[in-house]
N, C-alpha and C positions, 0 to 999 in steps of 0.2 A: 740783664740779658747783654751779652757782647756785641759788638757793632760788627757786621760783614765787611771783610775787606773789600774795597772798591775793585781792586784789581780782579779778585775772585768774580764778582759780580760781572764784570765785563768778559772773561774767561767763560762764564756759563752761557752767555749770550750768544757766542760764536763757536758753540758746537757745530760740527759739520756731521751731516747725514748722508751715508752712501745712497739711500734710495730718492734723493733730491734730484729732480730732473735738470739737465742741463741743456741750455739752448746751444751753447757752443762746446767744443773739447774742453779737455782740462788744459790742455797746452795753449789754447787761443784765450780762455779766461784767465789763466796766469799772466800771459803776454800782456792783456788788457788792463790787468790789476797793476802791472809794474811799468806800464807806460806812463810817463810824466803827463802827456797829453789828456788821458782819461781822468786823471785825478787832481783834486785841488782842495784847499782849504786845509782842514785837520788831517783829512785822509790821505793828502798829497804824499806819494812816495819820496823817499829821500834821493835826491839828485845824484847821479852816477855816470860815469863814462862808459858805462855798458851800451855796446852797440848791438841793438835787435837784429839788424841785417845780417850781422855776422852769424848769430844763432840760427837764424832763418836758413842762411846758405848751408851752415854746416848739417842741419836738418836734413835738408833738400839732398844734400851730399850722400849722407847715411842712408836715405830712403832709396837713391839711386844704387846704392852698394847692395842693399838688401834685394831689390829687384833683379839685380845681376846676378846675386848668389842664387835666387830662387830660379833665373832661367838656367844657370850653369848646372844645379841640380837636375832640372827636369831633362835637360839634353843629355846628361850622364846616365839618368834612369833609361833614357830612350835608348842610347847606344848600349847598355847592358842587356837592354830586353832583346835588341836586335842581334846581338852577338850569341845571347843564349838561344835564340831561335834558329841563327845559322848553325850553330854547334849541333842542336837537335838535327836538323835536316841533314848536316853531313854524317852525324851518327846513323841516321836512317838509312841514307844512301851507301855508306860503308856495309851495313847490315844486308841490305839487298843485294848487292853485287860483290859481296865476299867470297861467293862459291864460282864467280865468273871464269877464273884460271882452271879450276877442278871441273867445272861442268864442260867446258872447253875441251878439255882432255878425255872426258867420257864419251864424246861423240863420235871419237875414232872406233870405240868399242861397239856403239850403237850401229855405225855403218856397217862393220865387219859383221855383225850378227844378222844385218839385214841381207847383206850378200850371201851369208850360208845359208839363209832361208829360202832366197831366190833358186840357188843352186843345189839345194838338198832334194833328195828323192822324198817323194810323199810318203812311201811306206817305210821309211826309214826311221827307227825309234827315236834317234838320236835329234832328228829335225823337230820333234814334239819338244824334246828339252830346249831346243835353242830357241823355238818361240816362246816358251814360258819364259826362259831367262830375259829375252829381247822386251816381252811385255813388262816385265817386273822392273827393269831398268828405266824404261820410257816412263813409267808410273812414278817411279821415285824421282826423275828428273822434273816431271809436270809437278809434283808436289812441292817442288822447291822453285818453281816460277820458270821452268824452261820450257819454251814452247816451240813447237814443229812450225816451221815456214816451207809450205809445200804448195807453191802458187801455179799449179798448172791450170792453163786456162784464165788467169787472172791477168790484168793489165801489168805491164812490165814496171816495176819500181827500182830504180837504181838504189835507193836506200838500203833495199832488202834483197835484191836479186843482183848477181852478177853474170852477165851475158856472155858465154863462151862459144857462140855460133849462130846459124841462122836455122829455123825450122820452116822448110819450104810449105808445109800444111797448115801452119798457125797462121792467124790473122794477123794484120800489121799491130806492132807494139803489145803484143799479145805473146805470154809464155807458153810455148808448146810443151817441149820436152824438159823435164827436170832430171838433169843427171845426177845431183846429188842435193838432197833437202838441206835447207838452213835451218838455224836455230836462234832464238831469242832468249834473253834471261830477263824477267819483269819488265819487257817492252824494250831493253836494249839489246842491240844485234850481237849475237856470239858467232855467227858464221852465216855469210850470204849463201842463199840457194844459187848453184850453178844450173844454168838454164840456156836453152836455145830459144830463140826469139823470132817471130814473124816479122817479115819485112815487106 
């Protein structure tokens, strides 16, 4: 029977297992293992000129760079998210107010139809056609977010009303006569209502 190689026996005794619990991190264990202060006798490490403080400083520097890179990534992600939200809001706003110029031009047609209804003879069959046309046009405008500003009897609001005269019969700061209706598109003023206000 052949004798076992002593080196093989030593190797068999130093097998490392992954499931062994470590009290310190692998890095700390390695640093302790090669630190001459912690080793003596046969197990003493070979003396060398390696300065452990240099490695520790380099590790700290790399950890700082990793932290900074993570922070930069988080900031970049936040900026991208904010930019996306702004773009969505701008697209939504553009969609809401794309009809603004077109709707404003249609208001003159609504005014003309209303004047025609006021001055039409009740027995005139054309008056009924004008009324139906007016009703259909106002319905289409309403469906697309256009709302009438008809403030008779309300408090005067300079954001939505344009005062063009005084109404002696109206109360102070209250809209009396509405000379021309105003209109808004999705809450944004298209045209102010022209009114006379009490003084």
